[in-house]
N, C-alpha and C positions, 0 to 999 in steps of 0.2 A: 504651192506656197503654204498649204496647210501642213502642220506637223502632226505626226501620229501621237495621240494622247498617251501619256504615261499612266501606269497603273495607279499611282498616287492621285493623279488628276481625276481618274474615273471613280476611285473610291471616295474621294472628297466630294465629288458631285453627287453620288448616290447617298452618301452620308448626310449631306445637306438636304437633299430631297426627303430622306427619311425623317429628319428632324422637323422639317416644315410640315410634312404630313402628320407627324405625331402631335405637334402643337395645334395644327388645324383641326384634327379630330377632337382633341380635348377642348378646343374652343367651341365646338358645336355640340359635342355629346358628353363632355366631361362633367365633373361635379359643379362647375361654375359656367356651364354651357347654356345654350339657347333653351333647351327643354326645361332645365331646372330654373331658369329665370322666370318662366310662367308660374311654376309652382311657388317660387319665392314671392312673387307678386300676390298670389292668392293668400299665402300665409300672412303677408304684410297687411292685407285688407282685413283679415280676421283679427289680427292683433290690434289694429287701429280701432276696430269696433269694440274690442274688449277694453282698450284704453279709454274710450269714450264712456263706457259703462262705469268703469272704476272712477273716472273723474266726476261723473254725476253723483256717485255714492259719496265721494269725498266732499263734494260741495254741500251735499245734504248734511253730512256730519259736521262740517265746519259751521253751517248755519245753526245747527243744534247746539254746538259748543258755544257759539256767540251768544245764544240766549242764556247760557249758564255762567257767563263771565261775572266776576264779583261786582264790577262797576255797573253792570246793567242786567240784573237778574229778572227774568220774565216770571211773573207770579204763576202763570199757567204751567210753565215748564217745571218750576219748583214743586208745585203740587203733584204734577205727574210723576216726578222722580220720587217724591215721598210715598205715593201710592205704590209704585212699582217696587222700589227697593226695600222699604220698611213695612209695607203692608198696612199703613195707616189710612183710614178713610173716616170721613165725618159720619156720625151715627145716622144721619138722615139723608146721606148722599146715595144717588143712584148712579152707578158706574156702568157705562156701556163700552165694551171693548170690541174693536173691529180688527179682525185678523186677515 
């Protein structure tokens, strides 16, 4: 009852197997495969830590800018800016800088 496979059928079968093997290999070992997924997760964790640091710096800068807004100028911030940018100090002031 079985018929002898034709050459086209055999070539189609092996072609499909080759394609499945090729896609399977790239799914495991390719640039978007299993091994690179772990590396990408490590990179993502490092980038999230960097993002958290940058956000912290931004929040600190935003708080400092808030103190310099025209509607609510902080006197301490204004005197600090005058000392730093213009070099003005009171004649009897003692300035201690922490670095």
